[in-house]
C-alpha positions as CSV (number, residue, x, y, z in Angstrom):
1,M,31.6,93.8,23.2
2,A,32.4,91.6,26.2
3,P,29.3,90.5,28.2
4,R,28.7,92.4,31.4
5,T,29.6,90.4,34.5
6,P,26.7,90.6,37.0
7,E,27.6,92.2,40.3
8,A,27.5,90.0,43.3
9,P,24.6,91.1,45.7
10,A,25.7,93.0,48.7
11,T,25.5,91.0,52.0
12,H,25.2,93.6,54.8
13,P,24.4,92.0,58.2
14,G,21.5,94.5,58.7
15,R,19.8,93.9,55.4
16,F,17.0,91.4,55.5
17,T,17.4,88.0,53.7
18,P,14.6,86.6,51.6
19,E,13.8,84.2,54.5
20,Q,13.5,87.1,56.9
21,V,11.3,89.0,54.5
22,A,9.0,86.0,54.2
23,A,8.8,85.6,58.0
24,L,8.1,89.3,58.5
25,T,5.3,89.4,55.9
26,A,3.7,86.1,56.9
27,P,0.3,86.1,58.7
28,L,0.4,86.1,62.5
29,D,-0.3,82.7,64.0
30,R,-3.6,82.9,65.8
31,A,-2.4,80.4,68.4
32,K,0.1,83.0,69.7
33,V,-2.5,85.7,70.2
34,K,-3.9,86.2,73.8
35,Q,-6.9,88.2,74.9
36,R,-7.9,90.1,78.0
37,S,-10.8,92.5,78.9
38,Q,-10.0,96.2,78.6
39,G,-10.7,98.2,81.8
40,N,-14.2,97.8,83.2
41,S,-15.8,97.3,79.7
42,N,-16.7,94.0,78.1
43,R,-14.4,94.8,75.1
44,M,-11.7,92.2,74.5
45,L,-8.2,93.3,73.6
46,S,-5.9,91.0,71.5
47,Y,-2.2,91.1,72.3
48,L,1.1,89.2,72.2
49,E,2.9,88.4,75.4
50,G,6.4,90.0,75.9
51,W,8.3,86.6,75.9
52,Q,6.6,85.7,72.6
53,V,7.8,88.9,70.9
54,I,11.3,88.3,72.1
55,A,11.2,84.7,70.9
56,E,10.1,85.9,67.4
57,A,12.9,88.5,67.3
58,N,15.4,85.7,68.1
59,R,13.9,83.4,65.5
60,I,13.8,85.9,62.7
61,F,16.8,88.2,63.3
62,G,19.0,85.7,65.2
63,F,20.1,85.7,68.8
64,D,22.9,88.1,68.0
65,G,21.2,90.0,65.3
66,W,19.2,92.6,67.3
67,Q,19.6,94.8,70.3
68,R,17.2,96.4,72.8
69,E,18.1,99.7,74.5
70,T,16.0,101.6,77.0
71,I,16.7,105.3,76.1
72,S,14.4,106.9,78.6
73,E,12.0,106.1,81.5
74,K,10.1,108.4,83.8
75,C,7.7,108.0,86.7
76,V,4.6,110.0,85.9
77,A,2.4,109.0,88.8
78,E,2.8,107.8,92.4
79,R,-0.1,107.8,94.8
80,E,-1.5,105.9,97.8
81,R,-4.6,103.8,97.0
82,K,-6.7,101.0,98.2
83,I,-6.0,97.5,96.9
84,G,-8.9,95.1,96.4
85,Y,-12.6,95.6,96.1
86,P,-14.8,97.0,98.9
87,P,-16.2,94.0,100.8
88,T,-19.9,93.4,100.2
89,K,-20.3,90.4,102.6
90,P,-18.6,89.2,105.8
91,T,-16.5,86.5,104.0
92,D,-14.9,89.0,101.6
93,K,-11.3,90.0,102.2
94,P,-10.9,93.6,103.4
95,Q,-9.1,96.2,101.3
96,K,-5.4,96.9,101.9
97,D,-3.5,100.2,101.9
98,G,-1.1,100.3,99.0
99,W,0.5,102.2,96.2
100,G,-0.2,102.8,92.5
101,V,2.7,103.8,90.3
102,T,2.8,104.6,86.5
103,Y,5.9,104.8,84.3
104,V,6.4,105.8,80.7
105,C,9.4,104.4,78.8
106,R,11.0,104.7,75.4
107,V,12.9,101.7,73.9
108,R,15.1,101.5,70.8
109,I,15.4,98.4,68.7
110,T,18.5,98.0,66.5
111,V,18.5,95.1,63.9
112,G,21.9,94.3,62.4
113,H,25.5,95.0,63.4
114,A,27.7,98.1,63.6
115,M,29.9,97.0,60.7
116,G,27.0,96.8,58.3
117,A,23.6,98.3,57.5
118,V,21.3,98.5,60.5
119,V,17.6,99.2,60.9
120,I,16.5,101.2,64.0
121,R,13.0,101.5,65.4
122,E,11.7,103.1,68.6
123,G,8.6,102.8,70.6
124,T,7.0,104.4,73.7
125,G,5.0,102.4,76.2
126,S,3.5,102.7,79.7
127,G,3.3,100.4,82.7
128,H,1.4,100.4,85.9
129,G,2.3,98.8,89.3
130,I,0.0,98.2,92.3
131,D,1.4,96.8,95.5
132,V,1.3,97.3,99.2
133,D,5.1,97.8,99.0
134,L,6.1,101.0,97.2
135,G,9.3,99.5,95.8
136,L,7.6,96.5,94.3
137,A,5.0,98.8,92.7
138,H,7.8,100.8,91.0
139,E,9.5,97.5,89.9
140,S,6.3,96.2,88.3
141,A,5.5,99.5,86.6
142,I,9.1,99.8,85.1
143,K,9.1,96.3,83.8
144,E,5.7,96.6,82.2
145,A,6.6,100.0,80.6
146,E,9.8,98.6,79.1
147,T,8.0,95.5,77.7
148,D,5.2,97.7,76.2
149,A,7.7,100.0,74.6
150,M,9.7,97.1,73.1
151,K,6.6,95.5,71.7
152,R,5.5,98.8,70.1
153,A,9.0,99.2,68.5
154,L,9.1,95.7,67.2
155,M,5.5,95.9,65.9
156,T,6.7,98.2,63.1
157,F,8.6,95.3,61.6
158,G,5.6,93.3,60.7
159,N,2.8,90.8,61.5
160,P,4.9,88.4,63.7
161,F,5.3,91.2,66.2
162,G,1.6,92.2,66.4
163,L,1.2,94.6,63.5
164,A,-1.7,92.4,62.2
165,L,-3.6,93.0,65.4
166,Y,-4.0,96.7,64.6
167,D,-6.4,95.7,61.7
168,K,-9.8,95.5,63.4
169,E,-10.8,92.7,61.0
170,Q,-7.5,90.9,61.7
171,R,-7.3,89.7,58.1
172,E,-3.6,88.8,58.5
173,V,-4.2,86.6,61.7
174,M,-4.6,83.0,60.8
175,S,-4.3,79.6,62.3
176,T,-1.8,77.1,60.7
177,D,-4.7,75.3,59.1
178,E,-5.8,78.6,57.4
179,L,-2.4,79.4,55.8
180,P,-2.1,79.5,52.0
181,A,-0.3,76.5,50.6
182,D,2.9,78.3,49.7
183,L,3.2,79.9,53.1
184,L,2.5,76.6,54.9
185,Q,5.2,74.9,52.8
186,A,7.7,77.7,53.5
187,N,6.9,77.6,57.3
188,A,7.3,73.8,57.3
189,I,10.8,74.0,55.8
190,Q,11.8,76.7,58.3
191,A,10.4,74.7,61.2
192,A,12.3,71.6,59.9
193,K,15.6,73.5,59.8
194,R,15.0,75.0,63.2
195,S,14.5,71.5,64.5
196,G,18.1,70.7,63.3
197,L,17.6,69.2,59.9
198,T,20.3,70.0,57.3
199,G,19.4,71.0,53.7
200,K,19.8,67.4,52.6
201,G,18.0,66.1,55.7
202,V,15.0,68.4,54.8
203,E,14.9,66.9,51.3
204,A,15.1,63.3,52.8
205,L,12.1,64.2,55.0
206,R,10.2,65.5,52.1
207,Q,10.8,62.4,50.1
208,A,9.6,60.3,53.0
209,L,6.3,62.3,53.3
210,A,5.5,62.9,49.6
211,P,4.2,60.3,47.1
212,E,7.1,58.4,45.5
213,G,8.5,60.1,42.4
214,S,7.0,63.5,43.2
215,I,9.0,66.7,43.2
216,G,8.7,69.7,45.6
217,W,6.8,70.3,48.8
218,A,3.6,70.9,47.0
219,N,3.0,67.2,47.0
220,V,3.4,66.7,50.7
221,P,0.0,66.1,52.3
222,R,-1.2,69.2,54.2
223,H,-1.7,67.5,57.5
224,Y,2.0,66.6,57.6
225,L,3.0,70.3,56.9
226,V,0.7,71.5,59.7
227,K,2.2,69.0,62.2
228,I,5.8,70.1,61.3
229,V,4.9,73.8,61.7
230,E,3.1,73.3,65.0
231,E,5.4,70.6,66.6
232,G,8.7,70.7,64.7
233,V,10.5,67.5,63.9
234,Q,11.3,65.1,66.7
235,P,15.0,64.6,67.5
236,E,15.0,60.9,66.5
237,Y,13.7,61.9,63.0
238,V,16.2,64.7,62.8
239,T,19.0,62.2,63.3
240,K,17.4,59.7,60.9
241,Y,16.8,62.0,58.0
242,N,20.1,63.9,58.4
243,A,21.8,60.5,58.2
244,I,19.9,59.6,55.1
245,G,20.7,62.9,53.5
246,A,24.4,62.4,54.3
247,E,24.5,59.0,52.5
248,P,26.2,59.1,49.1
249,A,23.9,58.6,46.1
250,P,24.1,54.9,44.9
251,E,26.2,54.3,41.9
252,P,24.0,53.8,38.8
253,E,23.9,50.1,37.7
254,E,25.7,49.4,34.4
255,E,23.1,48.8,31.7
256,P,23.8,45.9,29.4
257,A,24.9,46.9,25.9
258,T,22.1,47.1,23.4
259,W,21.7,47.6,19.7
260,S,20.5,51.1,20.4
261,Q,24.0,52.2,21.1
262,P,26.0,54.2,18.6
263,V,27.2,52.5,15.4
264,A,30.8,52.4,16.5
265,D,29.8,50.5,19.7
266,R,27.7,48.1,17.7
267,A,30.6,47.3,15.4
268,A,32.8,46.5,18.4
269,M,30.1,44.2,19.8
270,A,29.9,42.4,16.4
271,E,33.7,41.8,16.5
272,M,33.4,40.5,20.1
273,A,30.7,38.1,19.1
274,K,32.8,36.7,16.2
275,G,35.7,36.1,18.6
276,A,33.5,34.4,21.1
277,A,32.2,32.1,18.3
């Protein structure tokens, strides 16, 4: 019976690659988390900024690998209000007449392309706008609602989009120094590639940082890995190690013939020695 030929894996644009899965399941970088007080209480709320979430989507899915669509938005409140706090002393600024506006919004996130498998997630968010100008209050509220809805939709994809923040203990929120060794190594390789290093350039960098003769990134000192993850690789080093990686491997030097060679070779050497004599 002829051996079964293994089927080639399907490569649909919307199916996550191993690198994407690793990025989506990695802990959330603590340096990207912001905090603000919630309402009038002393409770602090952890969150990711909107631009940070978009940057992560571009990094993981690709600039052309995902889409955002606002599928509904509605103004649910609009009322006149005072802006500012009541003055308590003569030097305090007086309150102003203004507007308070609230919107709710629903956003759809599509990862992948129409010609292949896609993953679709939706999220609902709200936004509030306060301004002396009614139009500006509406603008602020709509923008905030769209950003909030987008973040809630992307959050379902994993930790880099804030999923880890829904755990009260934040066990999947770590600084670069706290990352397990295997994740730190994987993140360093990704950061090196994002900086512009080719595959061979990455290996040339590893050889420069690791002890001579060692194999694999496990032998690269941890402080180098942390620096690559946090700062990337500087352009001059990208050029240097890409050039080293592009150089052809040196030709192995011809070893002198020895008596450890096969018998036929030894016989030929003996004949050559007689002729020389």
